[in-house]
C-alpha positions in Angstrom: -29.2 -48.9 -35.8 -27.8 -46.3 -38.2 -26.6 -47.6 -41.5 -22.8 -47.6 -42.0 -21.8 -45.1 -44.7 -20.6 -46.8 -47.8 -16.8 -46.9 -48.3 -15.5 -44.4 -50.8 -13.8 -45.9 -53.8 -10.8 -44.4 -55.6 -10.0 -45.5 -59.1 -6.5 -45.5 -60.5 -5.6 -45.6 -64.2 -2.0 -46.2 -65.1 -0.3 -47.0 -68.4 2.3 -49.4 -67.0 2.5 -52.6 -64.9 4.7 -51.0 -62.3 2.0 -48.5 -61.3 -0.4 -51.4 -60.8 2.0 -53.4 -58.7 3.0 -50.4 -56.6 -0.7 -49.6 -55.9 -1.5 -53.2 -55.0 1.2 -53.1 -52.3 0.0 -49.7 -51.1 -3.4 -51.1 -50.7 -2.1 -54.2 -48.9 0.0 -52.2 -46.4 -2.3 -49.3 -45.6 -4.9 -51.4 -43.8 -6.4 -48.5 -41.9 -7.6 -46.8 -45.1 -11.3 -46.1 -45.1 -11.4 -46.1 -48.8 -11.2 -48.8 -51.4 -8.4 -48.5 -54.0 -9.1 -50.0 -57.4 -6.1 -50.0 -59.7 -6.7 -50.5 -63.4 -4.5 -51.2 -66.3 -6.5 -50.4 -69.5 -5.8 -52.6 -72.5 -6.1 -49.6 -74.8 -3.1 -47.4 -74.2 -3.3 -44.3 -76.4 -3.7 -41.0 -74.6 -7.2 -40.5 -76.0 -8.4 -44.0 -75.0 -6.9 -43.7 -71.5 -8.7 -40.3 -71.0 -12.0 -41.8 -72.2 -11.5 -44.6 -69.7 -10.7 -42.1 -66.9 -13.9 -40.1 -67.7 -15.9 -43.4 -67.6 -14.5 -44.3 -64.2 -15.2 -40.9 -62.8 -18.9 -41.7 -63.0 -18.5 -44.5 -60.4 -15.6 -43.5 -58.1 -15.2 -40.7 -55.6 -12.0 -39.7 -57.4 -9.9 -41.1 -60.2 -6.2 -40.7 -60.4 -4.8 -40.7 -63.9 -1.1 -41.7 -63.7 0.9 -40.9 -66.9 4.5 -41.8 -67.7 6.0 -39.1 -70.0 8.8 -41.2 -71.5 6.3 -42.9 -73.9 4.6 -39.6 -74.7 7.9 -37.9 -75.5 9.2 -40.8 -77.6 6.0 -41.3 -79.6 5.8 -37.5 -80.2 9.4 -37.4 -81.4 8.6 -40.2 -83.9 5.2 -38.9 -85.0 4.9 -38.1 -88.7 1.4 -36.4 -88.7 0.2 -32.8 -87.9 1.7 -31.2 -84.8 -1.8 -30.8 -83.2 -2.3 -34.6 -83.4 0.9 -35.7 -81.6 0.6 -37.6 -78.3 2.0 -34.6 -76.5 -0.6 -32.3 -78.1 -3.5 -34.7 -77.3 -2.3 -35.0 -73.7 -2.2 -31.2 -73.4 -5.8 -31.0 -74.7 -7.0 -33.6 -72.2 -5.0 -32.1 -69.3 -6.5 -28.7 -70.0 -10.0 -30.2 -70.1 -9.4 -31.7 -66.7 -8.4 -28.3 -65.4 -11.4 -26.4 -66.9 -14.4 -28.8 -67.0 -16.3 -28.4 -63.7 -17.1 -32.1 -63.2 -13.7 -33.4 -64.2 -11.9 -30.8 -62.0 -13.7 -32.3 -59.0 -13.3 -35.9 -59.9 -10.0 -36.5 -61.8 -6.5 -36.0 -60.3 -3.8 -36.0 -63.0 -0.4 -37.5 -61.9 2.5 -36.9 -64.1 5.8 -38.9 -63.9 8.8 -38.0 -66.0 10.1 -40.2 -67.3 8.2 -43.0 -65.4 7.1 -44.3 -62.0 10.7 -45.2 -61.2 11.5 -41.5 -60.8 9.1 -41.6 -57.8 10.9 -44.7 -56.5 14.2 -42.8 -56.9 13.0 -39.8 -54.9 12.7 -42.0 -51.8 16.5 -42.2 -51.8 17.8 -39.2 -53.8 16.8 -35.5 -54.1 16.9 -34.7 -57.7 15.1 -32.8 -60.5 17.4 -34.2 -63.2 15.7 -35.1 -66.5 16.2 -38.7 -67.5 15.3 -39.5 -71.1 14.5 -43.2 -70.4 13.2 -45.3 -67.6 16.3 -47.5 -67.9 18.5 -44.5 -67.0 16.5 -44.0 -63.8 16.8 -47.7 -63.0 20.6 -47.5 -63.3 20.6 -44.7 -60.8 18.2 -46.5 -58.4 20.4 -49.5 -57.9 23.2 -47.3 -56.6 21.2 -46.6 -53.4 20.2 -48.6 -50.4 17.7 -50.2 -49.9 17.2 -50.6 -53.6 20.5 -52.1 -54.8 18.7 -55.2 -56.0 16.0 -53.2 -57.8 14.3 -54.9 -60.8 11.4 -53.7 -62.8 9.6 -57.1 -62.4 6.5 -58.4 -60.8 8.6 -60.7 -58.7 10.6 -57.8 -57.2 7.5 -55.6 -56.5 5.2 -58.3 -55.2 6.9 -61.5 -54.3 10.6 -61.3 -53.5 10.1 -57.8 -52.0 7.1 -55.8 -50.9 8.1 -52.6 -52.7 5.8 -50.3 -50.6 6.8 -51.8 -47.3 10.4 -51.6 -48.2 10.1 -47.9 -49.1 7.7 -46.7 -46.4 10.4 -45.5 -44.0 11.5 -43.1 -46.8 8.0 -42.0 -47.8 8.2 -38.6 -46.1 11.4 -37.9 -47.9 9.9 -38.9 -51.2 6.9 -36.6 -50.8 9.2 -33.7 -49.9 11.4 -34.4 -52.9 8.4 -34.8 -55.2 7.0 -31.4 -54.3 10.4 -29.9 -55.2 10.1 -31.3 -58.7 7.2 -28.9 -59.3 4.0 -29.4 -61.2 3.2 -30.9 -64.6 3.6 -28.5 -67.4 2.2 -29.7 -70.8 4.5 -27.3 -72.6 7.7 -28.5 -70.9 7.7 -32.3 -70.7 11.4 -32.8 -70.5 12.0 -32.2 -66.8 12.4 -34.6 -63.9 8.9 -34.8 -62.3 6.8 -36.9 -60.0 3.4 -35.9 -58.7 2.7 -39.2 -56.9 2.7 -37.3 -53.5 -0.8 -36.0 -54.6 -2.1 -39.5 -54.0 -1.0 -39.5 -50.4 -2.4 -36.0 -49.8 -5.8 -37.1 -51.1 -5.8 -40.3 -49.1 -4.5 -38.5 -46.0 -1.5 -40.8 -45.7 
């Protein structure tokens, strides 16, 4: 009898709990996936430390998705007192360019930018927009204006227990992917634009 091919594993590195919760629900609902999704929330959260963690994970996974919320990057860069080439935005640009140019990383790491945060992806399920929101709270205030998200809360209970966020939004997934494509691609020199590249996950996983 031929041996069954080992399942591919896909690693996910996010800098917030909402990413982890969303991916857990994706994994729960997409039962026909022939890959194993392993969401991670690193304890160390600087851009440099996240990147090092992503590189480490790329050695053991088929692909690694690095999901980055720009609101923190923008805020910390605004408040940074040191040299311009050491700001979080400058460090992120360096790491992003390395992913684009290094032969190994280019094949293994998929960068996912969200501006200002994952909630912008949630919003794109119910609203076509490229508006720039400075904070995640501003996006949340917009989300609750739209069905089926009028009770939206950025809590574990809302994502996992009271509601299955992925199942709730799945009927709107095609719309979200179309709207996300229309926000364009991540530009390290222009962080202040409404953006979500979450659709790249679904392309890679053939969902």
